[in-house]
C-alpha positions as CSV (number, residue, x, y, z in Angstrom):
1,M,-8.3,12.4,34.8
2,R,-9.3,9.2,36.6
3,R,-13.0,10.4,36.6
4,I,-12.7,11.1,32.8
5,Y,-11.1,7.7,32.2
6,H,-14.0,5.9,34.0
7,F,-16.5,8.0,32.1
8,I,-14.9,7.0,28.8
9,H,-15.1,3.4,29.8
10,S,-18.8,3.9,30.5
11,V,-19.3,5.5,27.1
12,L,-17.6,2.5,25.4
13,L,-19.6,0.1,27.3
14,I,-23.0,1.6,26.8
15,T,-22.4,2.3,23.2
16,L,-21.0,-1.1,22.5
17,L,-23.9,-2.7,24.0
18,S,-26.2,-0.5,22.0
19,T,-24.3,-1.7,18.8
20,A,-23.8,-5.4,19.6
21,M,-27.1,-6.5,18.2
22,S,-27.5,-7.0,14.5
23,C,-30.3,-7.8,12.0
24,S,-29.9,-10.0,8.9
25,D,-32.1,-7.6,7.0
26,F,-29.8,-4.8,5.7
27,W,-32.7,-2.4,5.3
28,S,-34.6,-3.2,8.5
29,P,-32.2,-3.2,11.4
30,E,-33.9,-3.6,14.8
31,T,-31.4,-1.5,16.8
32,D,-32.1,1.9,18.0
33,D,-28.5,2.7,16.8
34,E,-28.2,6.6,16.6
35,F,-25.6,9.1,17.1
36,N,-27.7,12.1,18.3
37,G,-25.8,15.3,17.6
38,D,-28.7,17.7,17.9
39,D,-26.9,19.5,20.8
40,G,-23.4,19.2,19.5
41,F,-20.3,19.2,21.5
42,T,-19.9,21.8,24.4
43,T,-16.6,20.7,25.9
44,N,-13.4,19.2,25.1
45,T,-14.3,16.0,27.1
46,E,-17.4,15.5,24.8
47,M,-15.2,16.0,21.8
48,Y,-13.0,13.1,23.0
49,T,-15.8,10.8,24.2
50,G,-17.7,11.4,21.1
51,F,-14.8,10.0,19.2
52,L,-14.7,7.0,21.3
53,G,-18.3,6.2,20.1
54,I,-16.8,5.7,16.6
55,M,-14.4,3.2,18.2
56,T,-17.2,1.1,19.6
57,K,-18.6,0.8,16.0
58,M,-15.1,-0.4,15.1
59,Q,-15.1,-2.9,17.9
60,A,-18.6,-4.3,16.7
61,I,-17.1,-5.1,13.2
62,G,-13.6,-6.0,14.2
63,D,-14.0,-9.7,13.4
64,K,-16.3,-9.3,10.4
65,E,-13.6,-9.3,7.7
66,I,-12.1,-12.5,9.2
67,L,-15.3,-14.3,9.5
68,L,-16.7,-13.3,6.1
69,T,-13.6,-13.7,4.0
70,E,-11.8,-16.8,5.7
71,P,-14.5,-19.3,4.7
72,R,-14.1,-18.0,1.3
73,G,-10.4,-18.0,1.4
74,E,-7.7,-20.6,0.9
75,L,-7.5,-22.1,4.4
76,I,-10.6,-22.3,6.5
77,E,-13.6,-24.7,6.3
78,P,-16.8,-25.1,8.3
79,T,-16.9,-27.7,11.0
80,D,-19.6,-30.4,11.4
81,D,-21.3,-28.0,13.9
82,S,-21.0,-24.8,11.7
83,S,-24.1,-22.8,10.7
84,N,-25.8,-22.6,7.3
85,E,-24.7,-19.2,6.8
86,L,-21.0,-20.1,7.2
87,I,-21.5,-23.0,4.9
88,A,-23.0,-20.8,2.3
89,L,-19.9,-18.6,2.4
90,Y,-17.7,-21.6,2.0
91,N,-19.8,-22.9,-0.9
92,Y,-19.7,-19.5,-2.6
93,D,-23.5,-19.3,-2.8
94,Q,-24.5,-16.3,-4.8
95,D,-27.7,-15.3,-2.8
96,L,-26.3,-14.0,0.5
97,Q,-29.0,-11.3,1.0
98,T,-30.2,-12.9,4.3
99,N,-26.7,-13.9,5.4
100,S,-25.7,-11.9,8.4
101,Y,-21.9,-12.5,7.8
102,A,-22.2,-11.0,4.3
103,N,-24.3,-8.0,5.3
104,P,-22.1,-4.9,5.1
105,Q,-24.4,-2.9,7.6
106,G,-21.7,-2.6,10.3
107,Y,-19.3,-0.9,8.0
108,Y,-21.9,1.7,7.1
109,E,-22.6,2.2,10.7
110,V,-19.0,3.2,11.1
111,I,-19.3,5.6,8.3
112,I,-22.5,7.2,9.7
113,A,-20.8,7.6,13.0
114,C,-17.8,9.3,11.3
115,N,-20.0,11.6,9.2
116,D,-21.9,12.6,12.2
117,Y,-18.9,13.2,14.4
118,L,-17.1,15.3,11.7
119,S,-20.5,17.5,11.4
120,N,-20.4,18.1,15.1
121,M,-16.7,18.8,15.1
122,R,-17.2,21.4,12.3
123,E,-19.7,23.3,14.6
124,Y,-17.6,22.8,17.8
125,R,-14.4,24.3,16.3
126,N,-16.0,27.7,16.5
127,R,-16.4,27.6,20.3
128,P,-13.9,29.6,22.3
129,N,-13.0,26.7,24.6
130,A,-12.2,24.2,21.8
131,D,-8.8,22.7,21.9
132,D,-7.7,23.2,18.4
133,E,-4.6,21.0,18.4
134,A,-6.7,18.0,19.8
135,W,-9.6,19.0,17.5
136,Q,-7.4,18.7,14.4
137,A,-5.9,15.3,15.6
138,L,-9.4,13.8,16.3
139,V,-10.8,14.9,13.0
140,A,-7.8,13.4,11.2
141,S,-8.5,10.2,13.1
142,A,-12.2,10.2,12.1
143,V,-11.2,10.8,8.4
144,R,-8.8,7.9,8.5
145,T,-11.5,5.7,10.1
146,K,-14.0,6.6,7.5
147,V,-11.6,6.0,4.7
148,W,-10.7,2.5,6.3
149,A,-14.3,1.4,6.4
150,Y,-14.7,2.3,2.6
151,K,-11.4,0.7,1.7
152,T,-12.6,-2.5,3.6
153,L,-15.9,-2.4,1.6
154,A,-13.8,-2.1,-1.6
155,E,-11.6,-5.0,-1.1
156,I,-14.4,-7.3,0.1
157,Y,-17.5,-6.2,-2.1
158,G,-15.8,-4.3,-5.0
159,K,-18.2,-1.5,-4.6
160,A,-19.7,0.8,-1.9
161,V,-22.3,3.5,-1.5
162,W,-20.4,6.9,-0.8
163,F,-22.0,9.7,1.3
164,D,-20.7,12.5,3.4
165,D,-23.9,14.0,4.8
166,P,-24.8,13.1,8.5
167,I,-27.7,10.6,8.6
168,T,-28.9,8.5,11.6
169,H,-29.6,5.1,10.3
170,V,-28.5,2.7,7.6
171,T,-32.2,2.7,6.4
172,D,-31.8,6.3,5.4
173,L,-29.5,5.2,2.4
174,K,-31.6,5.7,-0.7
175,P,-30.7,6.0,-4.3
176,G,-30.1,9.7,-5.0
177,D,-27.7,12.6,-5.3
178,R,-26.6,12.4,-1.8
179,F,-25.6,8.6,-2.2
180,Q,-23.6,7.2,-4.9
181,L,-23.0,3.6,-5.6
182,L,-19.4,3.6,-6.7
183,P,-17.6,0.8,-8.6
184,L,-14.2,-0.2,-7.4
185,P,-12.1,2.3,-9.5
186,A,-14.3,5.2,-8.5
187,L,-14.3,4.2,-4.9
188,I,-10.5,3.9,-4.6
189,D,-10.1,7.3,-6.3
190,R,-12.7,8.8,-3.7
191,C,-10.7,7.3,-0.7
192,L,-7.5,8.7,-2.2
193,Q,-8.9,12.1,-2.6
194,Y,-10.4,12.0,0.9
195,I,-7.2,11.0,2.6
196,E,-5.3,13.5,0.6
197,Q,-7.5,16.5,1.0
198,G,-8.4,15.9,4.7
199,F,-11.4,17.8,6.2
200,D,-11.6,21.6,6.6
201,G,-8.1,22.1,5.9
202,V,-6.9,19.5,8.4
203,S,-4.4,16.9,7.2
204,A,-5.3,13.2,7.7
205,N,-2.0,12.3,9.1
206,Q,-2.2,13.9,12.5
207,Q,-2.2,11.7,15.6
208,I,-3.9,11.9,19.0
209,D,-1.8,10.7,22.0
210,W,-4.3,9.3,24.5
211,Y,-1.5,8.8,27.0
212,E,-0.6,12.4,27.1
213,W,-4.3,13.5,27.4
214,L,-5.4,10.8,30.1
215,D,-2.2,11.0,32.1
216,P,-0.5,14.2,31.3
217,T,1.7,14.2,34.5
218,H,2.9,10.6,33.5
219,T,2.1,9.0,36.8
220,V,2.6,5.7,35.0
221,S,5.4,5.1,32.5
222,L,4.3,4.6,28.9
223,S,5.5,1.0,28.7
224,S,3.3,0.1,31.7
225,S,0.3,2.5,31.0
226,Q,-3.1,1.0,30.3
227,Y,-3.6,4.0,28.0
228,R,-0.8,3.0,25.7
229,K,-2.9,0.6,23.8
230,W,-5.5,3.3,23.0
231,N,-2.9,4.8,20.6
232,Y,-3.3,1.8,18.4
233,M,-7.1,2.3,17.9
234,V,-7.1,4.4,14.6
235,P,-6.0,3.0,11.3
236,A,-2.5,4.3,10.6
237,Y,-2.1,7.0,8.0
238,E,0.9,5.4,6.3
239,G,-0.6,1.9,6.1
240,L,-4.0,3.1,5.0
241,Y,-2.6,5.5,2.3
242,A,-0.1,2.9,1.1
243,E,-2.6,0.2,0.7
244,L,-4.8,2.5,-1.3
245,C,-1.9,3.3,-3.5
246,L,-1.4,-0.4,-4.1
247,W,-5.0,-0.7,-5.1
248,K,-4.8,2.3,-7.5
249,G,-1.6,0.8,-8.9
250,A,-3.5,-2.6,-9.6
251,L,-6.2,-0.6,-11.3
252,L,-3.9,1.4,-13.5
253,D,-1.9,-1.8,-14.4
254,A,-5.1,-3.4,-15.3
255,A,-5.8,-0.5,-17.8
256,S,-2.3,-0.6,-19.0
257,Q,-1.5,2.8,-17.5
258,D,1.5,4.0,-15.7
259,A,1.2,3.5,-12.1
260,T,4.8,4.3,-11.0
261,M,3.9,7.3,-8.9
262,Y,1.5,5.2,-6.8
263,Y,4.0,2.4,-6.2
264,K,6.6,5.1,-5.3
265,K,4.4,6.7,-2.8
266,A,3.5,3.4,-1.2
267,A,7.2,2.5,-1.0
268,D,8.1,5.8,0.5
269,L,5.2,5.7,3.1
270,M,6.2,2.1,4.2
271,L,9.9,3.0,4.5
272,Q,9.0,6.2,6.4
273,A,6.9,4.4,9.0
274,L,9.2,1.5,9.3
275,G,12.2,3.7,9.6
276,K,10.8,5.5,12.6
277,Q,10.7,2.3,14.6
278,I,13.7,0.5,13.2
279,N,16.0,3.5,13.6
280,V,15.0,4.0,17.3
281,T,18.3,4.6,19.2
282,S,16.9,4.5,22.8
283,D,17.7,0.8,23.0
284,P,20.1,0.5,20.1
285,G,21.7,-2.9,20.6
286,S,18.6,-5.0,21.1
287,N,15.9,-2.8,19.3
288,V,13.7,-5.4,17.5
289,Y,10.8,-3.1,16.8
290,W,9.1,-3.7,13.5
291,L,11.9,-5.6,12.0
292,P,12.1,-9.4,11.1
293,S,15.1,-10.6,13.1
294,A,16.6,-13.4,15.1
295,A,14.3,-12.3,17.8
296,T,11.1,-12.7,15.8
297,P,10.5,-16.5,16.4
298,G,10.5,-15.9,20.2
299,H,8.1,-12.9,19.8
300,Y,5.7,-14.5,17.3
301,S,3.1,-16.2,19.5
302,P,2.7,-13.0,21.9
303,I,1.6,-10.9,18.8
304,W,-1.9,-12.4,19.4
305,N,-1.7,-14.3,22.7
306,N,-1.1,-11.2,24.7
307,S,-3.2,-9.0,26.8
308,Q,-2.5,-6.0,24.5
309,P,-1.3,-5.4,21.0
310,Y,2.4,-6.5,20.9
311,P,4.6,-3.2,20.5
312,Y,7.2,-5.1,18.5
313,E,4.7,-5.8,15.8
314,A,1.7,-3.6,16.5
315,V,0.8,-0.7,14.1
316,S,-3.0,-0.3,14.4
317,A,-5.4,-2.6,16.3
318,I,-8.9,-2.8,17.3
319,I,-8.8,-3.6,21.0
320,Y,-11.2,-5.3,23.4
321,D,-11.5,-5.9,27.2
322,Y,-14.0,-8.6,28.3
323,T,-14.1,-7.3,31.9
324,N,-16.0,-4.4,30.3
325,N,-18.1,-6.4,28.0
326,Q,-16.1,-5.5,25.1
327,T,-15.7,-8.7,23.0
328,N,-15.5,-10.2,19.6
329,T,-16.4,-13.7,18.5
330,L,-13.2,-15.1,17.2
331,L,-12.7,-17.6,20.0
332,R,-16.3,-18.7,19.7
333,H,-15.8,-19.5,16.0
334,F,-12.3,-21.0,16.2
335,S,-11.9,-22.6,19.6
336,N,-13.4,-26.1,20.6
337,E,-13.3,-25.4,24.3
338,Y,-16.6,-24.9,26.1
339,P,-18.5,-22.5,25.9
340,N,-17.0,-21.8,22.4
341,K,-18.9,-23.2,19.4
342,Y,-16.0,-24.4,17.2
343,L,-17.7,-23.3,13.9
344,L,-14.6,-22.9,11.7
345,R,-11.4,-24.9,11.5
346,P,-8.3,-25.3,9.2
347,S,-8.9,-27.4,6.2
348,Q,-6.4,-30.4,6.0
349,K,-5.3,-29.4,2.5
350,G,-4.8,-25.8,3.5
351,K,-3.0,-26.8,6.7
352,A,-0.7,-29.1,4.6
353,R,0.6,-26.1,2.5
354,F,2.7,-25.0,5.6
355,T,4.9,-28.1,5.6
356,D,4.8,-28.6,1.8
357,A,8.3,-28.3,0.6
358,T,7.2,-27.1,-2.9
359,F,5.1,-24.4,-1.4
360,N,7.0,-23.5,1.9
361,A,10.5,-24.6,1.5
362,G,12.3,-25.8,4.5
363,A,9.3,-25.7,6.8
364,T,8.4,-28.7,9.2
365,T,5.8,-29.1,11.9
366,T,8.3,-27.5,14.3
367,D,8.3,-24.2,12.4
368,T,7.3,-21.2,14.5
369,R,4.4,-20.1,12.3
370,Y,3.0,-23.6,12.0
371,K,3.1,-24.2,15.8
372,C,1.6,-20.8,16.5
373,I,-1.3,-20.9,14.0
374,F,-2.5,-24.5,14.5
375,G,-3.4,-26.4,17.5
376,Q,-5.1,-29.7,18.3
377,S,-7.5,-30.4,21.2
378,A,-9.7,-33.4,21.7
379,G,-8.6,-34.8,18.5
380,Q,-9.8,-31.6,16.7
381,D,-7.6,-29.2,14.6
382,Y,-8.2,-25.6,15.4
383,I,-6.9,-21.9,14.9
384,A,-4.7,-21.5,17.8
385,K,-3.0,-18.1,17.2
386,F,-5.8,-16.1,19.0
387,R,-5.7,-18.3,22.1
388,P,-3.7,-21.6,22.3
389,V,-4.7,-24.1,24.9
390,G,-3.1,-23.2,28.2
391,S,-2.9,-19.5,27.4
392,S,-1.7,-17.3,30.1
393,A,-3.1,-14.2,28.6
394,R,-6.6,-15.5,28.2
395,V,-6.8,-18.1,31.0
396,N,-10.5,-18.9,30.3
397,A,-12.0,-19.9,27.0
398,Y,-14.7,-17.3,27.1
399,Q,-12.3,-14.3,27.3
400,D,-13.4,-13.2,23.7
401,D,-11.2,-10.1,23.8
402,C,-8.3,-10.9,21.5
403,H,-7.2,-7.8,19.7
404,I,-7.6,-7.6,15.9
405,Y,-4.9,-6.0,13.9
406,I,-5.8,-3.5,11.3
407,Y,-2.1,-3.2,10.4
408,R,1.1,-4.9,11.7
409,A,4.7,-4.5,11.0
410,T,5.1,-7.6,8.9
411,Q,2.3,-6.4,6.8
412,Y,4.1,-3.2,6.2
413,H,7.1,-5.2,5.0
414,L,5.0,-7.3,2.6
415,M,3.3,-4.1,1.3
416,L,6.7,-2.7,0.8
417,C,7.7,-5.8,-1.2
418,E,4.6,-5.4,-3.5
419,A,5.6,-1.7,-4.2
420,L,9.3,-2.5,-4.7
421,N,8.3,-5.3,-7.2
422,H,6.3,-2.8,-9.3
423,L,9.3,-0.2,-9.0
424,R,11.5,-3.0,-10.5
425,R,13.6,-2.7,-7.4
426,F,13.9,-6.6,-7.3
427,I,17.0,-6.9,-5.2
428,A,15.6,-4.8,-2.4
429,M,12.3,-6.7,-2.6
430,N,14.1,-10.0,-2.3
431,A,16.0,-8.8,0.8
432,V,12.9,-7.6,2.6
433,L,11.1,-10.9,1.8
434,N,13.9,-13.5,2.0
435,T,17.5,-12.8,3.0
436,G,17.3,-9.5,5.0
437,V,19.0,-6.2,4.3
438,K,22.8,-6.8,4.9
439,A,25.6,-4.5,5.4
440,G,27.6,-3.8,2.2
441,E,24.7,-5.0,0.1
442,A,22.8,-1.7,1.1
443,D,25.7,0.6,1.2
444,D,24.1,2.5,-1.8
445,C,21.0,3.4,0.3
446,F,22.3,6.8,0.5
447,N,23.4,7.3,-3.0
448,P,20.7,9.1,-5.0
449,S,22.1,7.5,-8.2
450,M,21.4,3.9,-6.9
451,P,17.7,4.0,-6.5
452,E,17.6,0.3,-5.4
453,W,17.9,1.1,-1.8
454,E,16.3,4.7,-1.7
455,G,14.6,5.2,1.6
456,F,16.4,2.6,3.6
457,A,19.0,5.0,4.9
458,S,19.2,6.0,8.6
459,T,17.4,9.1,9.7
460,V,20.3,9.7,12.0
461,D,23.3,9.0,9.8
462,P,22.3,8.9,6.0
463,T,25.5,7.0,5.2
464,K,24.2,4.1,7.2
465,C,21.2,1.6,6.8
466,D,20.0,0.9,10.4
467,W,18.3,-2.3,9.1
468,T,21.8,-4.0,9.0
469,G,24.2,-5.2,11.5
470,T,26.3,-2.0,11.2
471,A,23.8,0.7,12.2
472,N,24.6,4.3,12.8
473,W,25.2,3.6,16.4
474,G,27.5,0.7,16.0
475,T,26.8,-3.0,16.1
476,R,23.3,-4.1,15.9
477,K,22.4,-7.3,17.8
478,Y,19.3,-8.1,16.0
479,P,19.7,-7.0,12.2
480,S,17.2,-7.5,9.5
481,L,16.8,-11.1,8.3
482,G,13.8,-10.9,6.0
483,I,10.2,-12.0,6.5
484,R,11.1,-15.6,5.7
485,G,14.8,-15.5,6.7
486,C,14.0,-14.8,10.3
487,F,12.5,-18.3,10.8
488,T,15.0,-21.1,11.4
489,G,15.0,-23.8,8.6
490,L,13.0,-21.7,6.0
491,V,14.8,-21.1,2.7
492,P,14.2,-18.2,0.3
493,R,11.0,-18.2,-1.7
494,A,11.7,-18.2,-5.3
495,V,11.5,-14.7,-6.8
496,K,13.0,-13.1,-9.9
497,V,15.5,-10.3,-9.5
498,N,15.6,-9.5,-13.2
499,T,13.6,-9.6,-16.3
500,F,15.8,-11.8,-18.4
501,E,13.9,-15.1,-18.1
502,L,10.3,-14.0,-18.1
503,G,10.3,-10.4,-19.5
504,E,9.0,-7.5,-17.6
505,Q,5.3,-8.3,-17.1
506,G,6.1,-12.0,-16.5
507,T,8.6,-11.1,-13.8
508,L,6.2,-8.7,-12.1
509,R,3.4,-11.4,-12.0
510,F,5.8,-14.2,-10.7
511,N,7.1,-12.0,-7.8
512,D,3.4,-10.9,-7.0
513,L,2.2,-14.5,-6.9
514,A,5.1,-15.3,-4.6
515,L,4.3,-12.5,-2.3
516,L,0.7,-13.7,-2.2
517,D,1.7,-17.3,-1.4
518,E,3.8,-15.9,1.5
519,A,0.9,-13.8,2.8
520,M,-1.2,-17.1,2.9
521,L,1.4,-18.3,5.6
522,E,2.0,-15.2,7.5
523,F,-1.5,-13.9,7.8
524,A,-3.5,-17.1,8.1
525,A,-7.0,-16.6,9.5
526,E,-6.4,-12.9,9.9
527,G,-8.7,-11.6,7.0
528,K,-5.7,-10.1,5.1
529,V,-5.1,-12.7,2.4
530,Y,-8.5,-12.4,0.6
531,P,-8.1,-8.7,0.0
532,M,-4.6,-9.0,-1.4
533,M,-5.8,-12.0,-3.6
534,N,-8.5,-9.7,-4.9
535,R,-6.0,-7.0,-5.7
536,L,-3.9,-9.3,-7.8
537,V,-7.1,-10.6,-9.7
538,V,-7.8,-7.1,-10.6
539,R,-4.2,-6.2,-11.5
540,Y,-3.9,-9.0,-13.9
541,N,-7.5,-9.4,-14.8
542,D,-7.2,-13.2,-14.0
543,P,-9.6,-14.9,-11.5
544,S,-7.6,-17.9,-11.7
545,I,-5.2,-16.3,-9.2
546,A,-7.9,-16.6,-6.5
547,A,-9.6,-19.8,-8.0
548,D,-6.5,-21.9,-8.0
549,R,-5.6,-21.1,-4.3
550,V,-9.2,-21.4,-2.9
551,S,-10.3,-24.4,-4.7
552,G,-7.2,-26.3,-3.6
553,K,-8.6,-26.6,0.1
554,Y,-11.7,-28.5,-0.8
555,D,-11.7,-32.3,-0.4
556,D,-14.8,-32.8,-2.4
557,E,-13.7,-32.6,-6.1
558,A,-17.1,-31.6,-7.3
559,L,-17.4,-28.8,-4.9
560,A,-13.9,-27.7,-5.6
561,A,-14.7,-27.5,-9.3
562,A,-18.0,-25.6,-8.6
563,V,-16.2,-23.0,-6.4
564,R,-13.5,-22.7,-9.0
565,G,-16.1,-22.1,-11.7
566,K,-17.9,-19.4,-9.7
567,I,-14.7,-17.5,-8.9
568,M,-13.7,-17.8,-12.7
569,Q,-17.1,-16.1,-13.4
570,G,-16.4,-13.1,-11.2
571,A,-17.4,-14.2,-7.7
572,Y,-14.2,-13.2,-6.1
573,F,-15.9,-10.2,-4.5
574,V,-18.7,-10.9,-2.0
575,P,-22.1,-10.6,-3.8
576,F,-24.6,-8.4,-1.9
577,D,-27.4,-6.2,-3.5
578,L,-27.6,-2.8,-1.8
579,G,-30.7,-2.0,-3.8
580,F,-29.0,0.7,-6.0
């Protein structure tokens, strides 16, 4: 197994080096980037290592959504040393055809890799030596990775070219029957169909346990194993499916159609996934997994400034190891320590939102999130969450191997809030966002006639809600305090818990915007705010939702007005012509 491990690392390194180069011309890549499946897989080891080739494609684009959307978002601006391409994104230039950040090629390379892998896997299953259980888990992983790539294209560009046939190069994408340019509604439908149907009768929700495969005798405990982080690599089924349901719900809302079933599905998926971690009884008194609690402030910085994805918060993450030449460019862009380039920084107006009492009530410069997100070195403000000065996890400024979360637990809580809002379960939504789920308040979580708390019940004792201080095992040391309530000094964000004041649609919109504003604080510089902002724009057919928040970061009033005007005219999705 050690030999296989080193072989896998070699595959990761070789494939990553072959994909690290990029070309600004979408149709003329200079890489000889090809997944050669002429001979197919002949062993189970090749089946595993072939999948890791997909993961290197993920590594190559891990920072892309952040670097593309954050300059167009509500917080980040270019520095004096920034590039023309980043400035063009910041200015909302409409001609981005030669802009390497805006080029979607890397996402299509992930899709090409998935299609090639699935084609080879279809052939390999017929071999007598094929491990069918592992085969199914790896196929499901490839399906989810492909859907994730399309979902990401949808939320950034609002369209994508769908294809299932194996091809070898992005240049093979040509208008025709095999390649369909799908607008956003059709693209979300196709993603949902693909994740629901699976591949060759295999459900997309199966998992591969790399720890069990690479160390089946458990020579090292899971908590200490270097293989533990490998299980984070694939986009989580529940998170991906739930996010697609939220997008589908937004599209149906925009068309004045009933979206209840999709919001119900999203809520059920989030509660199911959160419950598996929150209800863990192996360490019942102090279990803080995936639950905003009094322990959260002390665990906040290590979510990013840690050598591995942080188990208390990690759901899915793209992982890197600079000692094996697996890197991203987040530090290069955000850090001002040599040899980094300091190309992007927090805008002063965007940074000020974090301590603005009208926007973030109760916050000060000593607030946990504020201190983690922002730093100052040599008189320059910088994004510090990926590596603060003096980091013990990344001692040197050139260690560009910070992991990038595809999904994290607090994101699950916020997606749950969005679904609960549209299910009119306002009391539960307010608890998850603001005040925490409290004993007594959630006593009806096991009562089918009280749908407010449906799904919050303990999996061990259905008469208890393990989110509270009185869990099924007894007193819980760290009960739910809410996304905001877990941070000292913050007060609840205003939401509506009934429709009396604003009516039904007004209440839903008010709460959605409150959730978006909270996302702007919680997910700063993570590439997660822009997609949510676009989803709300689509849901309410109102570009001002994005325009108001984005234009607020510009010091130049003329530029702020120009950017706002472009967004109002439809530029909330990144413009890029695929030639279809």
